N, C-alpha and C positions, 0 to 999 in steps of 0.2 A: 524528287524535290524541284521546286521551281527556281528560276533564277531571279535576282533580284537586284536592280540597280545600286541598292545599298550594300553590297556585298563588299567585302574588305578584300584589296588585292593580296595582302600578306597577312595571314593569321595572327590576331594577336593572343590568339587562346586556342587550346585544343583540349580535347576531352580526356578524363583521366583513365587510366586504366579499371578503375572501378566503375566508371560509366559502361565501359567498352564490355565490360564482364557482366554487370549485374542488369542491366536492361534491354528490352527487345529491341527490333531492329527500329521501330517506330519511333521510341522513346529515345533512342541514341541519336536520330536525325533530328527530334526535335531539340536537345542539347546541342547539338553540333551546330543548329541553326541560330539559337538563341546566344551562343556565344561568337557569332561570326557577322552578324548583322548590325550595321550602327544604329539603326533604330532601336536596337534592342539593348545598346550600350549606353551607360551615363556618361557625363563629362569627365569621369576619370577612366572611361572605356572599360570598365567593370560590367558586368551583366545587370541590368536594371531590374528590380521588382516590377512584376506584370500582375495586373490585376486579373483574376478569374471569376467567370461568372456564368449564367445561364445563356447570357446573349451571344451574339455573333460579333457585337462592337466589342468586348472586352479584349485585352491585349493579348493574354494568354491563347484566347480562342482565334484571334487573328494569327498568331505564330502556327498554331497548329495548321490551320487553312494553308498557310504558306508552304509548310512541309509537304501535306498530303490532305485532299478533301476526303481520302478515306480514313483519315484516323479520328476517334470520338475525343474531344478533348477531356471529358470527363475521365475517360478510360486513362489517358496518358496523365492527367493529373493524378489519379489514384497508384497509378504506378511509381511516378516520381516521389508523392509522399511516402508509400509504403517501404521503398527501397532507401529512404532518407537522403535523397538527390535534391530534393528542395525542401524549403520551410515555408509554412504558411504563416501568414499575419492576421491579426485580428479584422484588418480592413478586406479580408477576402484578397489579398495579394499573394503571390507566391515569388521566392528569392531562391535562387538556384545557389546551393552551398559551395562554399569556394573548394571544397575537396572533390568537385565535380571536372573542375580545368585548370588546366597549368597555362605558365605563358607557352605561345607559339613561338614560331621563329622569328617575327616582327618583333619580339620583345627581349629574345635572349640574344645577349652579347658575349655572356660567359656562361660560368656555371651556375647551378640552380639548384638549390637544397632547401629543405626544412627542417631547423633545428629541433631541440628537445622540447620546447615550447610551442612547437607548431606553428612559428614566425617564419614565411618564406624569405628566402634573401638570394641575392644575384641582381644581373642587370634588371632595372626596371621591373620589379618584383611586384611593385603597386602598394596600395595601402591596406590597412587592416579593416576588415569588416567584421560586423557581428558572428557572421557565421563563417569565419575562417579556421575554426577548427578542424584538423585533420583527424 
């Protein structure tokens, strides 16, 4: 994995056990990179939706190339979709599902849990997103 000057010093997010269990090493590294780089986070520090396509200029392809030049974007995309880690929107963008990441050490000041409705609570638990179902 390449280092990037945009890397966060304190992780805001960390992959869930679901990601660690279901995905290949390459796909796990992609998810870790996606949730740890500032250019991949929105103004609320949530992982951004990334455009996927057949050109190297697409954001998802750029993410893959930053992780490893040996990974094929289409293969990683298919694995993430098949395992339910991302959802694809009509505009060919990919959104990392909320069930793929949890607050890291930079966000947790106290206990963190998910209630029966699937709503996360705790210190700085963040806003609800369309894909926040667990």
